[in-house]
C-alpha positions as CSV (number, residue, x, y, z in Angstrom):
1,X,-30.4,-33.0,78.5
2,X,-32.2,-36.1,79.7
3,X,-33.0,-37.9,76.4
4,X,-36.6,-38.9,75.6
5,X,-35.4,-42.2,74.2
6,X,-32.2,-44.2,74.4
7,X,-31.6,-47.7,73.1
8,X,-29.6,-49.9,75.5
9,X,-27.0,-51.8,73.6
10,X,-24.1,-53.7,75.3
11,X,-21.2,-56.0,74.7
12,X,-23.6,-58.9,74.0
13,X,-25.0,-57.2,70.9
14,X,-21.5,-56.1,69.8
15,X,-20.2,-59.7,70.1
16,X,-23.1,-61.1,68.1
17,X,-22.7,-58.6,65.3
18,X,-19.0,-59.3,65.1
19,X,-19.9,-63.0,64.8
20,X,-22.0,-62.1,61.7
21,X,-19.4,-59.8,60.2
22,X,-16.6,-62.4,60.7
23,X,-18.8,-65.2,59.2
24,X,-19.3,-63.2,56.0
25,X,-23.0,-64.2,55.9
26,X,-24.5,-60.7,56.2
27,X,-27.9,-61.2,54.5
28,X,-30.8,-63.3,55.7
29,X,-29.6,-66.6,57.2
30,X,-29.2,-68.7,60.3
31,X,-29.3,-65.7,62.7
32,X,-32.7,-64.6,61.3
33,X,-34.0,-68.1,61.6
34,X,-32.8,-68.2,65.3
35,X,-34.4,-64.9,66.0
36,X,-37.7,-66.0,64.4
37,X,-37.6,-69.2,66.6
38,X,-36.9,-67.3,69.8
39,X,-39.5,-64.6,69.1
40,X,-42.3,-67.1,68.4
41,X,-41.4,-69.1,71.5
42,X,-41.5,-66.0,73.7
43,X,-45.1,-65.5,72.4
44,X,-46.1,-69.1,72.3
45,X,-47.0,-68.6,68.7
46,X,-46.6,-71.2,65.9
47,X,-44.9,-69.0,63.2
48,X,-42.7,-66.0,63.1
49,X,-41.4,-64.4,59.9
50,X,-38.8,-61.6,60.2
51,X,-39.1,-58.6,58.0
52,X,-37.2,-55.4,57.2
53,X,-39.5,-53.2,59.3
54,X,-42.8,-53.1,61.2
55,X,-44.3,-51.3,58.2
56,X,-43.4,-54.1,55.8
57,X,-44.7,-56.7,58.3
58,X,-48.1,-55.0,58.2
59,X,-48.1,-54.8,54.4
60,X,-47.4,-58.5,53.8
61,X,-50.0,-59.5,56.4
62,X,-52.7,-57.7,54.6
63,X,-51.5,-59.0,51.2
64,X,-51.3,-62.6,52.5
65,X,-54.9,-62.4,53.6
66,X,-56.0,-61.3,50.2
67,X,-57.1,-57.9,51.4
68,X,-56.9,-55.5,48.4
69,X,-58.8,-53.1,46.1
70,X,-62.4,-52.5,47.2
71,X,-61.8,-53.9,50.7
72,X,-62.2,-51.8,53.8
73,X,-60.1,-52.1,57.0
74,X,-61.2,-50.4,60.2
75,X,-58.4,-48.8,62.2
76,X,-57.4,-45.9,64.5
77,X,-56.7,-42.4,63.3
78,X,-54.3,-41.9,66.2
79,X,-51.1,-43.9,65.4
80,X,-47.9,-43.6,63.4
81,X,-48.9,-43.3,59.8
82,X,-47.4,-46.7,58.9
83,X,-50.5,-48.4,60.3
84,X,-52.8,-46.8,57.7
85,X,-50.2,-46.6,55.0
86,X,-50.0,-50.4,55.0
87,X,-53.7,-50.6,54.2
88,X,-53.2,-48.3,51.3
89,X,-50.1,-50.3,50.1
90,X,-52.5,-53.3,49.9
91,X,-54.9,-51.3,47.7
92,X,-57.6,-51.3,50.5
93,X,-59.3,-48.4,52.1
94,X,-58.9,-47.4,55.7
95,X,-62.0,-46.6,57.8
96,X,-61.0,-44.5,60.8
97,X,-62.8,-44.7,64.1
98,X,-62.2,-42.7,67.2
99,X,-60.2,-43.6,70.2
100,X,-61.1,-44.1,73.9
101,X,-60.5,-40.9,75.9
102,X,-58.9,-42.8,78.8
103,X,-56.7,-45.4,77.1
104,X,-56.1,-43.7,73.7
105,X,-56.7,-47.1,72.0
106,X,-59.4,-47.8,69.4
107,X,-62.8,-47.3,71.0
108,X,-65.0,-50.5,71.0
109,X,-68.1,-48.4,70.9
110,X,-66.8,-46.5,67.9
111,X,-65.8,-49.8,66.3
112,X,-69.3,-51.2,66.8
113,X,-70.8,-48.1,65.1
114,X,-68.3,-48.3,62.2
115,X,-69.1,-52.0,61.5
116,X,-72.8,-51.1,61.2
117,X,-72.0,-48.2,58.9
118,X,-69.5,-50.3,56.9
119,X,-70.9,-53.9,56.9
120,X,-68.6,-54.8,54.1
121,X,-65.5,-54.2,56.1
122,X,-63.2,-57.2,56.1
123,X,-60.8,-56.5,59.0
124,X,-60.0,-54.4,62.0
125,X,-56.4,-53.4,62.5
126,X,-55.9,-52.5,66.1
127,X,-52.9,-50.7,67.6
128,X,-51.7,-51.4,71.2
129,X,-50.7,-47.8,71.6
130,X,-47.8,-46.6,73.7
131,X,-47.5,-50.1,75.2
132,X,-51.0,-50.5,76.5
133,X,-53.1,-53.4,75.2
134,X,-56.4,-52.5,73.6
135,X,-59.7,-53.7,75.1
136,X,-59.5,-57.1,73.6
137,X,-62.6,-58.6,75.2
138,X,-64.9,-56.0,73.7
139,X,-63.1,-56.0,70.3
140,X,-63.2,-59.8,70.1
141,X,-66.9,-59.8,70.8
142,X,-67.6,-57.2,68.1
143,X,-65.3,-58.9,65.6
144,X,-66.8,-62.4,66.2
145,X,-70.4,-60.9,65.9
146,X,-69.6,-59.3,62.5
147,X,-67.1,-61.8,61.1
148,X,-64.2,-59.3,61.1
149,X,-60.6,-60.4,60.8
150,X,-58.6,-59.1,63.8
151,X,-55.0,-57.9,63.0
152,X,-52.7,-56.4,65.6
153,X,-50.1,-53.6,65.3
154,X,-47.8,-54.4,68.2
155,X,-45.0,-52.0,67.2
156,X,-45.1,-50.3,70.6
157,X,-46.2,-53.2,72.8
158,X,-43.5,-55.9,73.0
159,X,-44.3,-58.1,75.9
160,X,-47.5,-56.3,76.9
161,X,-50.4,-58.6,78.1
162,X,-54.1,-58.6,78.3
163,X,-55.5,-60.9,80.9
164,X,-52.1,-62.5,81.0
165,X,-52.1,-63.3,77.3
166,X,-49.4,-61.5,75.2
167,X,-50.5,-59.0,72.6
168,X,-49.9,-60.2,69.1
169,X,-51.6,-63.6,69.8
170,X,-55.3,-62.5,69.7
171,X,-55.8,-62.0,66.0
172,X,-55.2,-63.7,62.7
173,X,-51.7,-62.2,62.5
174,X,-49.7,-59.4,64.1
175,X,-46.8,-57.1,63.3
176,X,-44.0,-55.9,65.6
177,X,-41.3,-53.2,64.9
178,X,-37.7,-53.2,66.1
179,X,-36.9,-49.5,65.3
180,X,-34.3,-48.1,67.7
181,X,-36.8,-46.3,70.0
182,X,-38.9,-49.4,70.6
183,X,-38.8,-51.5,73.8
184,X,-36.3,-53.7,72.0
185,X,-34.4,-53.0,68.8
186,X,-32.6,-54.7,66.0
187,X,-31.5,-51.3,64.5
188,X,-34.3,-51.7,61.9
189,X,-36.6,-54.6,61.4
190,X,-40.0,-56.2,62.1
191,X,-41.7,-59.5,62.5
192,X,-45.0,-61.2,61.7
193,X,-46.6,-63.6,64.1
194,X,-49.4,-66.0,63.2
195,X,-50.8,-69.4,64.0
196,X,-52.1,-69.8,60.4
197,X,-49.9,-71.9,58.2
198,X,-51.3,-70.5,55.0
199,X,-50.5,-66.9,56.1
200,X,-47.0,-68.0,57.2
201,X,-46.3,-69.6,53.8
202,X,-47.5,-66.6,51.8
203,X,-45.8,-64.0,54.0
204,X,-42.5,-65.9,53.8
205,X,-42.7,-66.0,50.0
206,X,-43.8,-62.3,49.7
207,X,-40.8,-61.0,51.8
208,X,-38.4,-63.0,49.6
209,X,-39.1,-61.5,46.2
210,X,-42.0,-63.9,45.7
211,X,-39.8,-67.0,45.6
212,X,-39.8,-70.2,47.6
213,X,-37.1,-71.7,45.5
214,X,-34.3,-69.4,44.4
215,X,-34.9,-67.7,41.0
216,X,-38.4,-69.3,40.7
217,X,-40.8,-66.5,41.5
218,X,-44.4,-67.6,42.2
219,X,-45.8,-64.1,42.7
220,X,-44.7,-60.5,42.6
221,X,-43.0,-60.1,46.0
222,X,-40.7,-57.7,47.7
223,X,-37.2,-57.5,49.2
224,X,-38.5,-57.3,52.8
225,X,-36.0,-59.6,54.4
226,X,-34.3,-59.0,57.7
227,X,-30.5,-59.3,57.6
228,X,-28.3,-61.5,59.9
229,X,-26.8,-58.3,61.3
230,X,-30.1,-57.0,62.5
231,X,-31.2,-60.4,63.7
232,X,-28.0,-60.7,65.8
233,X,-28.9,-57.5,67.6
234,X,-32.5,-58.6,68.0
235,X,-31.5,-62.0,69.6
236,X,-29.6,-60.3,72.4
237,X,-32.2,-57.6,72.9
238,X,-35.0,-60.2,73.2
239,X,-33.1,-61.8,76.1
240,X,-33.4,-58.4,77.9
241,X,-37.0,-57.6,77.0
242,X,-38.6,-58.6,80.3
243,X,-35.9,-56.7,82.3
244,X,-36.3,-53.6,80.1
245,X,-40.1,-53.7,80.4
246,X,-39.9,-54.2,84.2
247,X,-37.7,-51.1,84.4
248,X,-40.2,-49.1,82.2
249,X,-43.0,-50.2,84.5
250,X,-41.1,-49.2,87.6
251,X,-40.2,-45.8,86.1
252,X,-43.9,-45.3,85.2
253,X,-44.9,-46.2,88.7
254,X,-42.6,-43.6,90.1
255,X,-44.3,-41.0,87.9
256,X,-47.7,-42.3,88.9
257,X,-46.8,-41.9,92.6
258,X,-44.9,-38.6,92.4
259,X,-46.3,-36.4,89.6
260,X,-48.9,-34.3,91.4
261,X,-49.3,-31.3,89.2
262,X,-53.0,-30.7,88.7
263,X,-52.3,-29.3,85.2
264,X,-51.2,-32.7,84.1
265,X,-53.3,-35.8,83.1
266,X,-51.3,-39.0,83.6
267,X,-51.8,-42.2,81.6
268,X,-54.0,-45.1,82.8
269,X,-53.4,-48.8,83.0
270,X,-56.7,-50.6,83.5
271,X,-56.9,-53.8,85.5
272,X,-55.9,-57.0,83.7
273,X,-53.6,-55.2,81.3
274,X,-49.8,-55.1,81.5
275,X,-48.8,-51.7,80.2
276,X,-45.1,-51.8,79.0
277,X,-44.8,-48.1,78.6
278,X,-43.2,-47.6,75.2
279,X,-44.3,-44.1,76.0
280,X,-45.4,-42.3,79.2
281,X,-47.8,-39.8,77.7
282,X,-49.1,-36.8,79.5
283,X,-52.1,-34.6,78.5
284,X,-52.4,-30.9,79.2
285,X,-54.1,-27.8,77.8
286,X,-51.1,-25.6,76.8
287,X,-48.6,-28.0,75.3
288,X,-46.4,-25.4,73.6
289,X,-45.8,-23.6,76.9
290,X,-45.1,-27.0,78.6
291,X,-42.6,-28.2,76.0
292,X,-40.8,-24.8,76.0
293,X,-40.5,-25.3,79.8
294,X,-39.2,-28.8,79.4
295,X,-36.6,-27.6,76.8
296,X,-35.4,-24.9,79.2
297,X,-35.0,-27.5,82.0
298,X,-33.1,-30.1,79.9
299,X,-35.9,-32.7,79.8
300,X,-36.4,-34.5,76.5
301,X,-39.9,-35.2,75.2
302,X,-41.8,-36.5,72.2
303,X,-45.1,-35.4,70.7
304,X,-46.9,-38.5,69.4
305,X,-48.7,-37.4,67.2
306,X,-49.3,-33.7,66.3
307,X,-51.6,-34.6,63.4
308,X,-54.0,-37.5,63.3
309,X,-53.6,-39.7,60.2
310,X,-56.7,-38.4,58.4
311,X,-55.4,-34.8,58.8
312,X,-52.0,-35.6,57.2
313,X,-51.4,-33.7,53.9
314,X,-50.8,-37.1,52.1
315,X,-54.4,-38.1,53.1
316,X,-56.3,-34.8,52.6
317,X,-58.0,-35.8,49.3
318,X,-59.2,-39.2,50.4
319,X,-62.9,-39.8,50.9
320,X,-62.1,-41.9,54.0
321,X,-60.7,-38.8,55.7
322,X,-63.8,-36.6,55.5
323,X,-65.1,-37.3,59.0
324,X,-64.3,-36.1,62.4
325,X,-62.6,-37.9,65.3
326,X,-62.9,-35.5,68.2
327,X,-61.1,-37.5,70.9
328,X,-58.1,-38.3,68.7
329,X,-58.0,-34.6,67.5
330,X,-58.0,-33.4,71.1
331,X,-55.2,-35.7,72.1
332,X,-53.1,-34.7,69.0
333,X,-53.3,-31.1,70.3
334,X,-52.5,-31.9,74.0
335,X,-50.2,-34.9,74.5
336,X,-46.5,-34.9,75.4
337,X,-44.5,-38.1,76.1
338,X,-41.7,-37.8,78.8
339,X,-38.7,-40.1,79.2
340,X,-39.6,-43.6,80.6
341,X,-36.8,-45.7,79.0
342,X,-34.8,-48.2,81.1
343,X,-31.6,-46.2,80.9
344,X,-33.0,-43.5,83.2
345,X,-31.3,-43.2,86.6
346,X,-33.1,-42.5,89.9
347,X,-31.6,-39.0,89.7
348,X,-33.1,-38.5,86.2
349,X,-36.5,-39.6,87.4
350,X,-36.4,-37.3,90.5
351,X,-35.3,-34.4,88.3
352,X,-38.1,-35.0,85.8
353,X,-40.7,-35.2,88.6
354,X,-39.5,-32.0,90.2
355,X,-39.5,-30.1,87.0
356,X,-43.0,-31.3,86.1
357,X,-44.4,-30.6,89.5
358,X,-43.0,-27.1,89.4
359,X,-44.7,-26.2,86.1
360,X,-47.4,-23.6,86.3
């Protein structure tokens, strides 16, 4: 079986983790601080605050901005549920708008309509889905016109760029995830990027049980800290991010050039956007037959996501989930992601292409 995802961990990560274990300083400490420093430098950002996950990073961003009960945050219905859950954690209400049929990211035209329908909305939380940056020019124009705060969920887009600017640096703040299947991993973990000193200060207090000084709790916070163990892995992975992304891009280019099955719709990468292919997602009419065929031929795959967020059982009684999102709903019924990770060999890629081209 060719796996759909495979983290690449080497001796460098092992050695760093052993350093932490031998030091005895396992919790948040100097390795976390170094990881924050390196990550913000990579993005040319002023501040980085490491967290326990991408979800917790999103949560504390919203809370630091004072977004809470009675507030509305516009977002996509087509993402991992953590994007919308973080809005609920903050006590706010998600407003779902449909996605673009070509890029699968939040549709600027749908956003423009939603802002008119919900003029009280405070923010838009965009997702750079599958590693492809959203249409930032159009989104920035709408956000500036209607005084919307832009927040970025970059969990799937480490190192992606829009007009040569890295995602995570367009909005008021952004969140990244380092879950094992992401473009780089720390095992578990996340990080907040921002250029706003007030957000940085509040996020740093929130993730540390509401304390700036030990045992003096200024607010009700959380244990959302990253550990030195996770940061040690992240430090070595960050050094490899550009290499990993380049390999993903090369693998995707091989698929672009060699998958010729007319039953398959391949992903797009519009000019000016550097797609880093967290996923290489295909679209077709009969997904069940296709995935059965992939199983039979030893090709791993992922279905992201079989239910849009408003259709999830946990969301079924929410007033915000009473609409329709036809583009997102269609994609949820028809998408399949194939392996694109940097551990794939040329033989793997050739096999995957042959299997897909032979599908009828």
